[in-house]
PDB file of N, CA, C and O in Angstrom:
ATOM      1  N   MET A   1     -16.865  12.334  23.441  1.00  0.00           N
ATOM      2  CA  MET A   1     -16.354  11.050  23.044  1.00  0.00           C
ATOM      3  C   MET A   1     -14.825  11.075  23.021  1.00  0.00           C
ATOM      4  O   MET A   1     -14.183  10.146  23.513  1.00  0.00           O
ATOM      5  N   PHE A   2     -14.249  12.115  22.463  1.00  0.00           N
ATOM      6  CA  PHE A   2     -12.796  12.218  22.400  1.00  0.00           C
ATOM      7  C   PHE A   2     -12.200  12.174  23.805  1.00  0.00           C
ATOM      8  O   PHE A   2     -11.239  11.453  24.071  1.00  0.00           O
ATOM      9  N   ARG A   3     -12.788  12.953  24.680  1.00  0.00           N
ATOM     10  CA  ARG A   3     -12.264  13.034  26.031  1.00  0.00           C
ATOM     11  C   ARG A   3     -12.362  11.699  26.756  1.00  0.00           C
ATOM     12  O   ARG A   3     -11.420  11.289  27.435  1.00  0.00           O
ATOM     13  N   SER A   4     -13.488  11.024  26.617  1.00  0.00           N
ATOM     14  CA  SER A   4     -13.663   9.756  27.326  1.00  0.00           C
ATOM     15  C   SER A   4     -12.735   8.661  26.772  1.00  0.00           C
ATOM     16  O   SER A   4     -12.357   7.743  27.500  1.00  0.00           O
ATOM     17  N   PHE A   5     -12.381   8.758  25.525  1.00  0.00           N
ATOM     18  CA  PHE A   5     -11.534   7.725  24.931  1.00  0.00           C
ATOM     19  C   PHE A   5     -10.057   8.001  25.146  1.00  0.00           C
ATOM     20  O   PHE A   5      -9.320   7.101  25.548  1.00  0.00           O
ATOM     21  N   PHE A   6      -9.607   9.221  24.890  1.00  0.00           N
ATOM     22  CA  PHE A   6      -8.184   9.532  24.955  1.00  0.00           C
ATOM     23  C   PHE A   6      -7.703   9.937  26.354  1.00  0.00           C
ATOM     24  O   PHE A   6      -6.528   9.761  26.675  1.00  0.00           O
ATOM     25  N   VAL A   7      -8.579  10.464  27.169  1.00  0.00           N
ATOM     26  CA  VAL A   7      -8.158  10.924  28.489  1.00  0.00           C
ATOM     27  C   VAL A   7      -8.341   9.845  29.549  1.00  0.00           C
ATOM     28  O   VAL A   7      -7.567   9.781  30.503  1.00  0.00           O
ATOM     29  N   ASN A   8      -9.337   9.011  29.397  1.00  0.00           N
ATOM     30  CA  ASN A   8      -9.606   7.953  30.348  1.00  0.00           C
ATOM     31  C   ASN A   8      -8.434   6.966  30.366  1.00  0.00           C
ATOM     32  O   ASN A   8      -8.046   6.451  29.317  1.00  0.00           O
ATOM     33  N   ARG A   9      -7.877   6.704  31.532  1.00  0.00           N
ATOM     34  CA  ARG A   9      -6.711   5.833  31.664  1.00  0.00           C
ATOM     35  C   ARG A   9      -6.994   4.403  31.209  1.00  0.00           C
ATOM     36  O   ARG A   9      -6.082   3.682  30.802  1.00  0.00           O
ATOM     37  N   GLN A  10      -8.257   4.001  31.282  1.00  0.00           N
ATOM     38  CA  GLN A  10      -8.612   2.643  30.892  1.00  0.00           C
ATOM     39  C   GLN A  10      -8.320   2.405  29.410  1.00  0.00           C
ATOM     40  O   GLN A  10      -7.899   1.308  29.040  1.00  0.00           O
ATOM     41  N   TRP A  11      -8.532   3.397  28.563  1.00  0.00           N
ATOM     42  CA  TRP A  11      -8.382   3.242  27.122  1.00  0.00           C
ATOM     43  C   TRP A  11      -7.160   3.965  26.567  1.00  0.00           C
ATOM     44  O   TRP A  11      -6.984   4.000  25.349  1.00  0.00           O
ATOM     45  N   LEU A  12      -6.314   4.537  27.406  1.00  0.00           N
ATOM     46  CA  LEU A  12      -5.189   5.338  26.944  1.00  0.00           C
ATOM     47  C   LEU A  12      -4.243   4.541  26.035  1.00  0.00           C
ATOM     48  O   LEU A  12      -3.883   5.009  24.955  1.00  0.00           O
ATOM     49  N   HIS A  13      -3.850   3.365  26.459  1.00  0.00           N
ATOM     50  CA  HIS A  13      -2.896   2.576  25.660  1.00  0.00           C
ATOM     51  C   HIS A  13      -3.513   2.132  24.334  1.00  0.00           C
ATOM     52  O   HIS A  13      -2.850   2.171  23.297  1.00  0.00           O
ATOM     53  N   TRP A  14      -4.771   1.713  24.365  1.00  0.00           N
ATOM     54  CA  TRP A  14      -5.441   1.310  23.128  1.00  0.00           C
ATOM     55  C   TRP A  14      -5.582   2.480  22.174  1.00  0.00           C
ATOM     56  O   TRP A  14      -5.379   2.341  20.968  1.00  0.00           O
ATOM     57  N   SER A  15      -5.930   3.630  22.720  1.00  0.00           N
ATOM     58  CA  SER A  15      -6.142   4.790  21.848  1.00  0.00           C
ATOM     59  C   SER A  15      -4.838   5.241  21.207  1.00  0.00           C
ATOM     60  O   SER A  15      -4.816   5.578  20.023  1.00  0.00           O
ATOM     61  N   LEU A  16      -3.771   5.252  21.961  1.00  0.00           N
ATOM     62  CA  LEU A  16      -2.483   5.664  21.399  1.00  0.00           C
ATOM     63  C   LEU A  16      -1.962   4.642  20.390  1.00  0.00           C
ATOM     64  O   LEU A  16      -1.513   5.008  19.303  1.00  0.00           O
ATOM     65  N   ALA A  17      -2.024   3.366  20.752  1.00  0.00           N
ATOM     66  CA  ALA A  17      -1.541   2.327  19.837  1.00  0.00           C
ATOM     67  C   ALA A  17      -2.393   2.286  18.566  1.00  0.00           C
ATOM     68  O   ALA A  17      -1.856   2.160  17.466  1.00  0.00           O
ATOM     69  N   GLY A  18      -3.686   2.390  18.709  1.00  0.00           N
ATOM     70  CA  GLY A  18      -4.565   2.370  17.537  1.00  0.00           C
ATOM     71  C   GLY A  18      -4.354   3.570  16.643  1.00  0.00           C
ATOM     72  O   GLY A  18      -4.348   3.442  15.418  1.00  0.00           O
ATOM     73  N   SER A  19      -4.179   4.738  17.241  1.00  0.00           N
ATOM     74  CA  SER A  19      -3.953   5.944  16.453  1.00  0.00           C
ATOM     75  C   SER A  19      -2.631   5.876  15.700  1.00  0.00           C
ATOM     76  O   SER A  19      -2.559   6.248  14.528  1.00  0.00           O
ATOM     77  N   VAL A  20      -1.588   5.403  16.371  1.00  0.00           N
ATOM     78  CA  VAL A  20      -0.283   5.268  15.715  1.00  0.00           C
ATOM     79  C   VAL A  20      -0.366   4.248  14.595  1.00  0.00           C
ATOM     80  O   VAL A  20       0.188   4.466  13.518  1.00  0.00           O
ATOM     81  N   PHE A  21      -1.056   3.128  14.836  1.00  0.00           N
ATOM     82  CA  PHE A  21      -1.196   2.099  13.794  1.00  0.00           C
ATOM     83  C   PHE A  21      -1.890   2.658  12.565  1.00  0.00           C
ATOM     84  O   PHE A  21      -1.431   2.445  11.443  1.00  0.00           O
ATOM     85  N   ILE A  22      -2.987   3.370  12.762  1.00  0.00           N
ATOM     86  CA  ILE A  22      -3.745   3.912  11.632  1.00  0.00           C
ATOM     87  C   ILE A  22      -2.917   4.949  10.867  1.00  0.00           C
ATOM     88  O   ILE A  22      -2.918   4.955   9.636  1.00  0.00           O
ATOM     89  N   LEU A  23      -2.226   5.807  11.576  1.00  0.00           N
ATOM     90  CA  LEU A  23      -1.412   6.818  10.904  1.00  0.00           C
ATOM     91  C   LEU A  23      -0.249   6.192  10.126  1.00  0.00           C
ATOM     92  O   LEU A  23       0.013   6.581   8.988  1.00  0.00           O
ATOM     93  N   VAL A  24       0.438   5.241  10.724  1.00  0.00           N
ATOM     94  CA  VAL A  24       1.571   4.601  10.047  1.00  0.00           C
ATOM     95  C   VAL A  24       1.089   3.777   8.857  1.00  0.00           C
ATOM     96  O   VAL A  24       1.709   3.808   7.794  1.00  0.00           O
ATOM     97  N   ALA A  25       0.000   3.047   9.022  1.00  0.00           N
ATOM     98  CA  ALA A  25      -0.514   2.229   7.921  1.00  0.00           C
ATOM     99  C   ALA A  25      -0.999   3.107   6.772  1.00  0.00           C
ATOM    100  O   ALA A  25      -0.809   2.755   5.608  1.00  0.00           O
ATOM    101  N   THR A  26      -1.616   4.234   7.077  1.00  0.00           N
ATOM    102  CA  THR A  26      -2.060   5.147   6.024  1.00  0.00           C
ATOM    103  C   THR A  26      -0.860   5.750   5.297  1.00  0.00           C
ATOM    104  O   THR A  26      -0.866   5.858   4.071  1.00  0.00           O
ATOM    105  N   TRP A  27       0.165   6.141   6.047  1.00  0.00           N
ATOM    106  CA  TRP A  27       1.381   6.673   5.429  1.00  0.00           C
ATOM    107  C   TRP A  27       2.015   5.618   4.527  1.00  0.00           C
ATOM    108  O   TRP A  27       2.445   5.933   3.417  1.00  0.00           O
ATOM    109  N   TYR A  28       2.078   4.369   4.991  1.00  0.00           N
ATOM    110  CA  TYR A  28       2.676   3.299   4.197  1.00  0.00           C
ATOM    111  C   TYR A  28       1.847   3.020   2.947  1.00  0.00           C
ATOM    112  O   TYR A  28       2.398   2.704   1.892  1.00  0.00           O
ATOM    113  N   GLN A  29       0.539   3.134   3.062  1.00  0.00           N
ATOM    114  CA  GLN A  29      -0.330   2.935   1.896  1.00  0.00           C
ATOM    115  C   GLN A  29      -0.057   4.002   0.837  1.00  0.00           C
ATOM    116  O   GLN A  29      -0.082   3.708  -0.358  1.00  0.00           O
ATOM    117  N   VAL A  30       0.200   5.224   1.263  1.00  0.00           N
ATOM    118  CA  VAL A  30       0.550   6.288   0.318  1.00  0.00           C
ATOM    119  C   VAL A  30       1.885   5.971  -0.354  1.00  0.00           C
ATOM    120  O   VAL A  30       2.043   6.197  -1.554  1.00  0.00           O
ATOM    121  N   GLN A  31       2.842   5.451   0.408  1.00  0.00           N
ATOM    122  CA  GLN A  31       4.128   5.079  -0.174  1.00  0.00           C
ATOM    123  C   GLN A  31       3.962   3.968  -1.212  1.00  0.00           C
ATOM    124  O   GLN A  31       4.650   3.954  -2.232  1.00  0.00           O
ATOM    125  N   LEU A  32       3.050   3.046  -0.945  1.00  0.00           N
ATOM    126  CA  LEU A  32       2.776   1.988  -1.919  1.00  0.00           C
ATOM    127  C   LEU A  32       2.127   2.564  -3.176  1.00  0.00           C
ATOM    128  O   LEU A  32       2.411   2.098  -4.280  1.00  0.00           O
ATOM    129  N   ASP A  33       1.266   3.563  -3.029  1.00  0.00           N
ATOM    130  CA  ASP A  33       0.694   4.240  -4.196  1.00  0.00           C
ATOM    131  C   ASP A  33       1.793   4.852  -5.060  1.00  0.00           C
ATOM    132  O   ASP A  33       1.737   4.780  -6.288  1.00  0.00           O
ATOM    133  N   VAL A  34       2.772   5.443  -4.425  1.00  0.00           N
ATOM    134  CA  VAL A  34       3.899   6.042  -5.160  1.00  0.00           C
ATOM    135  C   VAL A  34       4.683   4.953  -5.899  1.00  0.00           C
ATOM    136  O   VAL A  34       5.067   5.138  -7.054  1.00  0.00           O
ATOM    137  N   GLN A  35       4.920   3.814  -5.231  1.00  0.00           N
ATOM    138  CA  GLN A  35       5.639   2.718  -5.887  1.00  0.00           C
ATOM    139  C   GLN A  35       4.865   2.179  -7.085  1.00  0.00           C
ATOM    140  O   GLN A  35       5.462   1.845  -8.108  1.00  0.00           O
ATOM    141  N   ILE A  36       3.540   2.090  -6.968  1.00  0.00           N
ATOM    142  CA  ILE A  36       2.723   1.618  -8.087  1.00  0.00           C
ATOM    143  C   ILE A  36       2.807   2.602  -9.248  1.00  0.00           C
ATOM    144  O   ILE A  36       2.903   2.183 -10.402  1.00  0.00           O
ATOM    145  N   ASN A  37       2.772   3.901  -8.966  1.00  0.00           N
ATOM    146  CA  ASN A  37       2.902   4.896 -10.033  1.00  0.00           C
ATOM    147  C   ASN A  37       4.259   4.801 -10.721  1.00  0.00           C
ATOM    148  O   ASN A  37       4.338   4.917 -11.944  1.00  0.00           O
ATOM    149  N   GLU A  38       5.321   4.592  -9.959  1.00  0.00           N
ATOM    150  CA  GLU A  38       6.647   4.422 -10.553  1.00  0.00           C
ATOM    151  C   GLU A  38       6.697   3.147 -11.394  1.00  0.00           C
ATOM    152  O   GLU A  38       7.319   3.119 -12.456  1.00  0.00           O
ATOM    153  N   TRP A  39       6.037   2.096 -10.911  1.00  0.00           N
ATOM    154  CA  TRP A  39       6.014   0.847 -11.664  1.00  0.00           C
ATOM    155  C   TRP A  39       5.306   1.039 -13.000  1.00  0.00           C
ATOM    156  O   TRP A  39       5.762   0.525 -14.022  1.00  0.00           O
ATOM    157  N   PHE A  40       4.197   1.774 -13.001  1.00  0.00           N
ATOM    158  CA  PHE A  40       3.489   2.036 -14.258  1.00  0.00           C
ATOM    159  C   PHE A  40       4.424   2.691 -15.278  1.00  0.00           C
ATOM    160  O   PHE A  40       4.411   2.316 -16.450  1.00  0.00           O
ATOM    161  N   GLY A  41       5.220   3.647 -14.856  1.00  0.00           N
ATOM    162  CA  GLY A  41       6.163   4.298 -15.764  1.00  0.00           C
ATOM    163  C   GLY A  41       7.169   3.311 -16.330  1.00  0.00           C
ATOM    164  O   GLY A  41       7.410   3.288 -17.537  1.00  0.00           O
ATOM    165  N   ASP A  42       7.758   2.495 -15.461  1.00  0.00           N
ATOM    166  CA  ASP A  42       8.732   1.501 -15.918  1.00  0.00           C
ATOM    167  C   ASP A  42       8.088   0.472 -16.849  1.00  0.00           C
ATOM    168  O   ASP A  42       8.670   0.102 -17.869  1.00  0.00           O
ATOM    169  N   PHE A  43       6.898   0.020 -16.497  1.00  0.00           N
ATOM    170  CA  PHE A  43       6.227  -0.999 -17.294  1.00  0.00           C
ATOM    171  C   PHE A  43       5.862  -0.476 -18.672  1.00  0.00           C
ATOM    172  O   PHE A  43       6.079  -1.154 -19.676  1.00  0.00           O
ATOM    173  N   TYR A  44       5.308   0.729 -18.723  1.00  0.00           N
ATOM    174  CA  TYR A  44       4.929   1.274 -20.025  1.00  0.00           C
ATOM    175  C   TYR A  44       6.143   1.632 -20.876  1.00  0.00           C
ATOM    176  O   TYR A  44       6.077   1.562 -22.103  1.00  0.00           O
ATOM    177  N   ASN A  45       7.241   2.011 -20.249  1.00  0.00           N
ATOM    178  CA  ASN A  45       8.483   2.202 -21.005  1.00  0.00           C
ATOM    179  C   ASN A  45       8.956   0.877 -21.606  1.00  0.00           C
ATOM    180  O   ASN A  45       9.438   0.832 -22.738  1.00  0.00           O
ATOM    181  N   LEU A  46       8.811  -0.205 -20.826  1.00  0.00           N
ATOM    182  CA  LEU A  46       9.183  -1.525 -21.328  1.00  0.00           C
ATOM    183  C   LEU A  46       8.286  -1.941 -22.491  1.00  0.00           C
ATOM    184  O   LEU A  46       8.771  -2.481 -23.485  1.00  0.00           O
ATOM    185  N   VAL A  47       6.988  -1.695 -22.371  1.00  0.00           N
ATOM    186  CA  VAL A  47       6.057  -2.039 -23.449  1.00  0.00           C
ATOM    187  C   VAL A  47       6.360  -1.209 -24.693  1.00  0.00           C
ATOM    188  O   VAL A  47       6.338  -1.726 -25.810  1.00  0.00           O
ATOM    189  N   GLN A  48       6.641   0.074 -24.497  1.00  0.00           N
ATOM    190  CA  GLN A  48       6.964   0.938 -25.639  1.00  0.00           C
ATOM    191  C   GLN A  48       8.248   0.469 -26.323  1.00  0.00           C
ATOM    192  O   GLN A  48       8.341   0.477 -27.550  1.00  0.00           O
ATOM    193  N   LYS A  49       9.228   0.063 -25.533  1.00  0.00           N
ATOM    194  CA  LYS A  49      10.479  -0.448 -26.090  1.00  0.00           C
ATOM    195  C   LYS A  49      10.228  -1.732 -26.881  1.00  0.00           C
ATOM    196  O   LYS A  49      10.808  -1.935 -27.948  1.00  0.00           O
ATOM    197  N   ALA A  50       9.352  -2.604 -26.346  1.00  0.00           N
ATOM    198  CA  ALA A  50       9.039  -3.870 -27.022  1.00  0.00           C
ATOM    199  C   ALA A  50       8.291  -3.632 -28.327  1.00  0.00           C
ATOM    200  O   ALA A  50       8.510  -4.345 -29.307  1.00  0.00           O
ATOM    201  N   LEU A  51       7.408  -2.634 -28.347  1.00  0.00           N
ATOM    202  CA  LEU A  51       6.656  -2.357 -29.563  1.00  0.00           C
ATOM    203  C   LEU A  51       7.495  -1.632 -30.618  1.00  0.00           C
ATOM    204  O   LEU A  51       7.290  -1.815 -31.818  1.00  0.00           O
ATOM    205  N   ALA A  52       8.433  -0.815 -30.162  1.00  0.00           N
ATOM    206  CA  ALA A  52       9.267  -0.058 -31.102  1.00  0.00           C
ATOM    207  C   ALA A  52      10.296  -0.960 -31.778  1.00  0.00           C
ATOM    208  O   ALA A  52      10.539  -0.842 -32.979  1.00  0.00           O
ATOM    209  N   THR A  53      10.894  -1.853 -31.007  1.00  0.00           N
ATOM    210  CA  THR A  53      11.926  -2.734 -31.543  1.00  0.00           C
ATOM    211  C   THR A  53      11.587  -4.170 -31.159  1.00  0.00           C
ATOM    212  O   THR A  53      11.812  -4.567 -30.016  1.00  0.00           O
ATOM    213  N   PRO A  54      11.058  -4.943 -32.079  1.00  0.00           N
ATOM    214  CA  PRO A  54      10.730  -6.340 -31.755  1.00  0.00           C
ATOM    215  C   PRO A  54      11.969  -7.109 -31.300  1.00  0.00           C
ATOM    216  O   PRO A  54      13.034  -7.012 -31.909  1.00  0.00           O
ATOM    217  N   GLY A  55      11.815  -7.858 -30.240  1.00  0.00           N
ATOM    218  CA  GLY A  55      12.927  -8.645 -29.710  1.00  0.00           C
ATOM    219  C   GLY A  55      13.814  -7.890 -28.745  1.00  0.00           C
ATOM    220  O   GLY A  55      14.765  -8.463 -28.215  1.00  0.00           O
ATOM    221  N   ALA A  56      13.527  -6.606 -28.498  1.00  0.00           N
ATOM    222  CA  ALA A  56      14.362  -5.810 -27.589  1.00  0.00           C
ATOM    223  C   ALA A  56      14.096  -6.160 -26.129  1.00  0.00           C
ATOM    224  O   ALA A  56      14.950  -5.947 -25.269  1.00  0.00           O
ATOM    225  N   VAL A  57      12.914  -6.695 -25.854  1.00  0.00           N
ATOM    226  CA  VAL A  57      12.543  -7.051 -24.484  1.00  0.00           C
ATOM    227  C   VAL A  57      12.356  -8.558 -24.420  1.00  0.00           C
ATOM    228  O   VAL A  57      11.626  -9.145 -25.218  1.00  0.00           O
ATOM    229  N   THR A  58      13.026  -9.169 -23.459  1.00  0.00           N
ATOM    230  CA  THR A  58      12.892 -10.613 -23.302  1.00  0.00           C
ATOM    231  C   THR A  58      11.700 -10.938 -22.409  1.00  0.00           C
ATOM    232  O   THR A  58      11.219 -10.097 -21.649  1.00  0.00           O
ATOM    233  N   PHE A  59      11.242 -12.173 -22.522  1.00  0.00           N
ATOM    234  CA  PHE A  59      10.112 -12.601 -21.714  1.00  0.00           C
ATOM    235  C   PHE A  59      10.426 -12.566 -20.213  1.00  0.00           C
ATOM    236  O   PHE A  59       9.556 -12.174 -19.436  1.00  0.00           O
ATOM    237  N   PRO A  60      11.632 -12.959 -19.770  1.00  0.00           N
ATOM    238  CA  PRO A  60      11.950 -12.841 -18.339  1.00  0.00           C
ATOM    239  C   PRO A  60      11.917 -11.390 -17.833  1.00  0.00           C
ATOM    240  O   PRO A  60      11.543 -11.153 -16.684  1.00  0.00           O
ATOM    241  N   GLU A  61      12.299 -10.424 -18.667  1.00  0.00           N
ATOM    242  CA  GLU A  61      12.203  -9.018 -18.264  1.00  0.00           C
ATOM    243  C   GLU A  61      10.746  -8.626 -18.042  1.00  0.00           C
ATOM    244  O   GLU A  61      10.408  -7.949 -17.071  1.00  0.00           O
ATOM    245  N   PHE A  62       9.895  -9.065 -18.963  1.00  0.00           N
ATOM    246  CA  PHE A  62       8.464  -8.777 -18.855  1.00  0.00           C
ATOM    247  C   PHE A  62       7.879  -9.426 -17.600  1.00  0.00           C
ATOM    248  O   PHE A  62       7.121  -8.788 -16.871  1.00  0.00           O
ATOM    249  N   LEU A  63       8.226 -10.685 -17.346  1.00  0.00           N
ATOM    250  CA  LEU A  63       7.736 -11.374 -16.150  1.00  0.00           C
ATOM    251  C   LEU A  63       8.252 -10.721 -14.876  1.00  0.00           C
ATOM    252  O   LEU A  63       7.541 -10.663 -13.872  1.00  0.00           O
ATOM    253  N   ALA A  64       9.483 -10.230 -14.913  1.00  0.00           N
ATOM    254  CA  ALA A  64      10.036  -9.559 -13.732  1.00  0.00           C
ATOM    255  C   ALA A  64       9.214  -8.324 -13.373  1.00  0.00           C
ATOM    256  O   ALA A  64       8.997  -8.034 -12.196  1.00  0.00           O
ATOM    257  N   GLN A  65       8.761  -7.603 -14.390  1.00  0.00           N
ATOM    258  CA  GLN A  65       7.908  -6.432 -14.138  1.00  0.00           C
ATOM    259  C   GLN A  65       6.572  -6.861 -13.530  1.00  0.00           C
ATOM    260  O   GLN A  65       6.069  -6.210 -12.614  1.00  0.00           O
ATOM    261  N   LEU A  66       6.004  -7.940 -14.031  1.00  0.00           N
ATOM    262  CA  LEU A  66       4.732  -8.422 -13.493  1.00  0.00           C
ATOM    263  C   LEU A  66       4.879  -8.926 -12.055  1.00  0.00           C
ATOM    264  O   LEU A  66       3.993  -8.706 -11.229  1.00  0.00           O
ATOM    265  N   VAL A  67       5.984  -9.594 -11.756  1.00  0.00           N
ATOM    266  CA  VAL A  67       6.230 -10.069 -10.391  1.00  0.00           C
ATOM    267  C   VAL A  67       6.408  -8.883  -9.452  1.00  0.00           C
ATOM    268  O   VAL A  67       5.917  -8.903  -8.323  1.00  0.00           O
ATOM    269  N   THR A  68       7.106  -7.854  -9.911  1.00  0.00           N
ATOM    270  CA  THR A  68       7.274  -6.642  -9.094  1.00  0.00           C
ATOM    271  C   THR A  68       5.923  -6.035  -8.754  1.00  0.00           C
ATOM    272  O   THR A  68       5.677  -5.654  -7.609  1.00  0.00           O
ATOM    273  N   PHE A  69       5.047  -5.945  -9.752  1.00  0.00           N
ATOM    274  CA  PHE A  69       3.711  -5.417  -9.488  1.00  0.00           C
ATOM    275  C   PHE A  69       2.949  -6.316  -8.525  1.00  0.00           C
ATOM    276  O   PHE A  69       2.248  -5.818  -7.643  1.00  0.00           O
ATOM    277  N   GLY A  70       3.070  -7.615  -8.676  1.00  0.00           N
ATOM    278  CA  GLY A  70       2.383  -8.541  -7.776  1.00  0.00           C
ATOM    279  C   GLY A  70       2.803  -8.361  -6.333  1.00  0.00           C
ATOM    280  O   GLY A  70       1.971  -8.417  -5.427  1.00  0.00           O
ATOM    281  N   LYS A  71       4.092  -8.146  -6.115  1.00  0.00           N
ATOM    282  CA  LYS A  71       4.587  -7.919  -4.749  1.00  0.00           C
ATOM    283  C   LYS A  71       4.010  -6.634  -4.163  1.00  0.00           C
ATOM    284  O   LYS A  71       3.519  -6.627  -3.034  1.00  0.00           O
ATOM    285  N   ILE A  72       4.069  -5.560  -4.926  1.00  0.00           N
ATOM    286  CA  ILE A  72       3.554  -4.274  -4.447  1.00  0.00           C
ATOM    287  C   ILE A  72       2.054  -4.365  -4.199  1.00  0.00           C
ATOM    288  O   ILE A  72       1.565  -3.901  -3.169  1.00  0.00           O
ATOM    289  N   ALA A  73       1.321  -4.964  -5.139  1.00  0.00           N
ATOM    290  CA  ALA A  73      -0.132  -5.063  -5.009  1.00  0.00           C
ATOM    291  C   ALA A  73      -0.524  -5.960  -3.840  1.00  0.00           C
ATOM    292  O   ALA A  73      -1.509  -5.685  -3.155  1.00  0.00           O
ATOM    293  N   GLY A  74       0.230  -7.026  -3.605  1.00  0.00           N
ATOM    294  CA  GLY A  74      -0.071  -7.909  -2.481  1.00  0.00           C
ATOM    295  C   GLY A  74       0.049  -7.200  -1.146  1.00  0.00           C
ATOM    296  O   GLY A  74      -0.820  -7.339  -0.285  1.00  0.00           O
ATOM    297  N   VAL A  75       1.119  -6.441  -0.970  1.00  0.00           N
ATOM    298  CA  VAL A  75       1.300  -5.678   0.266  1.00  0.00           C
ATOM    299  C   VAL A  75       0.213  -4.608   0.382  1.00  0.00           C
ATOM    300  O   VAL A  75      -0.305  -4.360   1.470  1.00  0.00           O
ATOM    301  N   TYR A  76      -0.130  -3.975  -0.748  1.00  0.00           N
ATOM    302  CA  TYR A  76      -1.164  -2.939  -0.738  1.00  0.00           C
ATOM    303  C   TYR A  76      -2.512  -3.513  -0.292  1.00  0.00           C
ATOM    304  O   TYR A  76      -3.219  -2.901   0.509  1.00  0.00           O
ATOM    305  N   VAL A  77      -2.857  -4.674  -0.807  1.00  0.00           N
ATOM    306  CA  VAL A  77      -4.132  -5.302  -0.433  1.00  0.00           C
ATOM    307  C   VAL A  77      -4.130  -5.649   1.050  1.00  0.00           C
ATOM    308  O   VAL A  77      -5.142  -5.461   1.726  1.00  0.00           O
ATOM    309  N   LEU A  78      -3.016  -6.149   1.566  1.00  0.00           N
ATOM    310  CA  LEU A  78      -2.923  -6.476   2.982  1.00  0.00           C
ATOM    311  C   LEU A  78      -3.119  -5.232   3.848  1.00  0.00           C
ATOM    312  O   LEU A  78      -3.900  -5.254   4.800  1.00  0.00           O
ATOM    313  N   ILE A  79      -2.419  -4.156   3.523  1.00  0.00           N
ATOM    314  CA  ILE A  79      -2.525  -2.919   4.302  1.00  0.00           C
ATOM    315  C   ILE A  79      -3.932  -2.331   4.192  1.00  0.00           C
ATOM    316  O   ILE A  79      -4.495  -1.886   5.192  1.00  0.00           O
ATOM    317  N   ALA A  80      -4.501  -2.326   2.993  1.00  0.00           N
ATOM    318  CA  ALA A  80      -5.849  -1.789   2.813  1.00  0.00           C
ATOM    319  C   ALA A  80      -6.869  -2.599   3.595  1.00  0.00           C
ATOM    320  O   ALA A  80      -7.813  -2.035   4.147  1.00  0.00           O
ATOM    321  N   THR A  81      -6.694  -3.911   3.651  1.00  0.00           N
ATOM    322  CA  THR A  81      -7.604  -4.757   4.420  1.00  0.00           C
ATOM    323  C   THR A  81      -7.481  -4.472   5.911  1.00  0.00           C
ATOM    324  O   THR A  81      -8.489  -4.358   6.608  1.00  0.00           O
ATOM    325  N   LEU A  82      -6.255  -4.357   6.399  1.00  0.00           N
ATOM    326  CA  LEU A  82      -6.067  -4.047   7.821  1.00  0.00           C
ATOM    327  C   LEU A  82      -6.650  -2.690   8.178  1.00  0.00           C
ATOM    328  O   LEU A  82      -7.281  -2.538   9.224  1.00  0.00           O
ATOM    329  N   LEU A  83      -6.441  -1.703   7.314  1.00  0.00           N
ATOM    330  CA  LEU A  83      -7.016  -0.382   7.572  1.00  0.00           C
ATOM    331  C   LEU A  83      -8.529  -0.423   7.513  1.00  0.00           C
ATOM    332  O   LEU A  83      -9.203   0.214   8.323  1.00  0.00           O
ATOM    333  N   GLY A  84      -9.065  -1.162   6.566  1.00  0.00           N
ATOM    334  CA  GLY A  84     -10.521  -1.266   6.440  1.00  0.00           C
ATOM    335  C   GLY A  84     -11.155  -1.928   7.641  1.00  0.00           C
ATOM    336  O   GLY A  84     -12.272  -1.588   8.030  1.00  0.00           O
ATOM    337  N   MET A  85     -10.435  -2.885   8.238  1.00  0.00           N
ATOM    338  CA  MET A  85     -10.949  -3.567   9.429  1.00  0.00           C
ATOM    339  C   MET A  85     -10.805  -2.711  10.682  1.00  0.00           C
ATOM    340  O   MET A  85     -11.607  -2.827  11.609  1.00  0.00           O
ATOM    341  N   SER A  86      -9.798  -1.860  10.715  1.00  0.00           N
ATOM    342  CA  SER A  86      -9.546  -1.078  11.938  1.00  0.00           C
ATOM    343  C   SER A  86     -10.448   0.148  12.030  1.00  0.00           C
ATOM    344  O   SER A  86     -10.784   0.577  13.133  1.00  0.00           O
ATOM    345  N   ARG A  87     -10.839   0.709  10.917  1.00  0.00           N
ATOM    346  CA  ARG A  87     -11.664   1.925  10.965  1.00  0.00           C
ATOM    347  C   ARG A  87     -13.055   1.694  11.552  1.00  0.00           C
ATOM    348  O   ARG A  87     -13.504   2.527  12.339  1.00  0.00           O
ATOM    349  N   PRO A  88     -13.765   0.611  11.216  1.00  0.00           N
ATOM    350  CA  PRO A  88     -15.069   0.401  11.869  1.00  0.00           C
ATOM    351  C   PRO A  88     -14.948   0.176  13.361  1.00  0.00           C
ATOM    352  O   PRO A  88     -15.888   0.470  14.099  1.00  0.00           O
ATOM    353  N   MET A  89     -13.825  -0.335  13.829  1.00  0.00           N
ATOM    354  CA  MET A  89     -13.651  -0.539  15.270  1.00  0.00           C
ATOM    355  C   MET A  89     -13.641   0.781  16.019  1.00  0.00           C
ATOM    356  O   MET A  89     -14.018   0.838  17.189  1.00  0.00           O
ATOM    357  N   LEU A  90     -13.215   1.831  15.356  1.00  0.00           N
ATOM    358  CA  LEU A  90     -13.190   3.144  16.004  1.00  0.00           C
ATOM    359  C   LEU A  90     -14.593   3.689  16.223  1.00  0.00           C
ATOM    360  O   LEU A  90     -14.804   4.508  17.118  1.00  0.00           O
ATOM    361  N   LYS A  91     -15.554   3.248  15.419  1.00  0.00           N
ATOM    362  CA  LYS A  91     -16.917   3.750  15.540  1.00  0.00           C
ATOM    363  C   LYS A  91     -17.688   3.075  16.658  1.00  0.00           C
ATOM    364  O   LYS A  91     -18.785   3.513  17.004  1.00  0.00           O
ATOM    365  N   MET A  92     -17.126   2.009  17.231  1.00  0.00           N
ATOM    366  CA  MET A  92     -17.825   1.272  18.292  1.00  0.00           C
ATOM    367  C   MET A  92     -17.969   2.092  19.545  1.00  0.00           C
ATOM    368  O   MET A  92     -18.533   1.619  20.531  1.00  0.00           O
TER     369      MET A  92
END
């Protein structure tokens, strides 16, 4: 199967483009995981600061953290969906 897909000139461009897409998208998904982990640290530090000193954190600061997470999560869902759709195509 490997030989017929990667060596055959008919599928060479598709196989290379698809392989590069999957590798880059997977790498980017890992980078998004790292950003989410960093966000958790910042968010919990903000919550700890708010609980330790009432009034130390403003509502716009809190919303800014939530918007940041929404942006990261939105891109993550898009990439995960594209990867999920591309992997079954390889089994065809």
